[in-house]
C-alpha positions in Angstrom: 0.0 0.0 0.0 1.3 3.4 -0.9 1.6 6.0 1.8 0.2 9.5 1.7 3.6 11.1 1.3 4.5 8.7 -1.5 1.1 9.3 -3.2 1.6 13.0 -3.0 5.1 12.8 -4.4 3.8 10.6 -7.3 0.9 13.0 -8.0 3.4 15.9 -8.0 5.7 14.2 -10.4 2.9 13.3 -12.8 1.6 16.9 -12.6 5.1 18.2 -13.5 5.4 15.8 -16.5 1.9 16.6 -17.7 2.5 20.4 -17.3 5.7 20.4 -19.3 6.0 22.4 -22.4 4.7 20.6 -25.5 7.0 18.5 -27.6 7.6 20.3 -30.9 7.0 17.7 -33.6 7.5 18.6 -37.3 5.9 16.3 -39.9 8.2 17.0 -42.9 8.0 15.8 -46.5 6.0 15.8 -49.7 2.3 15.2 -50.4 2.2 12.2 -48.1 2.9 14.6 -45.2 0.4 17.2 -46.4 -2.6 14.9 -47.2 -4.1 12.0 -45.3 -5.0 11.5 -41.7 -1.9 9.9 -40.2 -0.9 13.0 -38.3 -4.0 13.2 -36.1 -3.7 9.4 -35.4 0.0 9.9 -34.3 -0.9 12.9 -32.2 -3.8 11.1 -30.5 -1.5 8.1 -29.8 1.2 10.3 -28.3 -1.3 12.3 -26.2 -3.0 9.0 -25.0 0.4 8.0 -23.7 0.9 11.2 -21.7 2.8 13.4 -24.2 1.9 17.0 -24.8 2.5 17.4 -28.6 2.6 20.5 -30.7 2.8 19.9 -34.5 4.9 22.6 -36.0 5.5 23.9 -39.5 4.5 26.7 -41.9 1.7 24.8 -43.5 -1.8 23.7 -42.4 -3.3 20.3 -43.4 -5.9 20.3 -46.1 -7.5 17.0 -45.0 -10.5 17.3 -42.7 -10.1 13.7 -41.3 -13.8 13.5 -40.5 -14.7 14.8 -37.1 -11.1 14.5 -35.7 -9.9 17.6 -34.0 -6.2 17.9 -34.5 -3.2 20.2 -34.8 -3.0 21.1 -38.6 0.6 22.4 -38.7 3.2 20.5 -40.7 6.0 21.0 -43.3 4.7 18.9 -46.1 5.3 20.2 -49.6 3.5 18.3 -52.4 5.6 17.8 -55.5 8.9 18.7 -53.9 11.7 16.2 -54.3 14.1 15.5 -51.4 17.0 16.4 -53.8 15.6 19.8 -54.5 14.8 20.5 -50.8 18.3 19.6 -49.8 20.0 21.5 -52.8 18.1 24.7 -52.0 18.6 24.3 -48.2 14.8 24.9 -47.7 14.7 22.8 -44.5 17.2 25.2 -42.8 14.7 28.1 -43.0 11.7 25.9 -42.1 13.5 24.7 -38.9 14.5 28.2 -38.0 10.9 29.4 -38.3 9.5 26.3 -36.5 12.1 24.6 -34.3 11.4 20.9 -33.6 12.4 18.3 -31.1 11.1 15.4 -33.2 10.8 15.3 -37.0 9.3 12.7 -39.3 11.0 12.9 -42.8 8.6 11.3 -45.3 10.2 11.8 -48.7 11.3 9.8 -51.7 8.2 9.2 -53.9 8.6 12.4 -56.0 12.3 11.8 -56.5 11.8 8.3 -58.0 8.3 8.5 -59.6 8.4 12.0 -61.1 12.0 12.9 -61.2 13.7 9.5 -61.9 16.6 10.3 -59.5 19.3 7.8 -58.9 19.2 6.1 -55.5 22.7 7.6 -54.6 21.5 11.1 -55.3 18.4 10.6 -53.0 20.5 9.1 -50.3 22.9 12.0 -50.5 20.0 14.4 -50.1 18.7 12.4 -47.1 22.2 12.6 -45.5 22.3 16.4 -46.1 18.8 16.9 -44.6 19.6 14.8 -41.5 22.7 16.9 -41.1 20.6 20.1 -41.3 18.3 18.6 -38.7 21.2 17.9 -36.4 22.6 21.4 -36.9 19.2 22.8 -35.9 18.9 20.6 -32.8 21.6 18.0 -32.0 19.2 16.2 -29.7 16.4 16.0 -32.3 14.7 12.6 -32.7 14.5 11.8 -36.4 12.2 9.3 -38.0 12.9 8.6 -41.7 10.2 7.0 -43.7 10.3 6.7 -47.5 7.2 5.7 -49.3 6.5 2.1 -50.2 7.5 2.6 -53.8 10.7 4.6 -53.0 14.2 3.2 -52.9 
């Protein structure tokens, strides 16, 4: 049985964790990031597990996702290949405007399907983009996901 002092300490610790600043999470990529309802699902799962999440980015989702109430912010740019984003250093400005602690990089389809880029060129772009993420925040958690048809 837990004592009153232990219970009070536990409640205090839980309150501190729940009152923490939101985790800044940037969904980043191409149309797969912009469209669809995976972001609200991820947000709901994180919040159900006690995380306070703030999706960040300069864009707002176009998908309504039924009656789901969710944070619309993201950095998904339909039609933009990873190679072009890396070459033009676009992510640097996006991260300066919307700093993140977690990023999901969901790129690759446009590079292969529409641009016919070589695998090595795409991987070089991925490497540069991850470097830009680390330069922005060395402690950033990075999730890289290419589309099923990429690479």
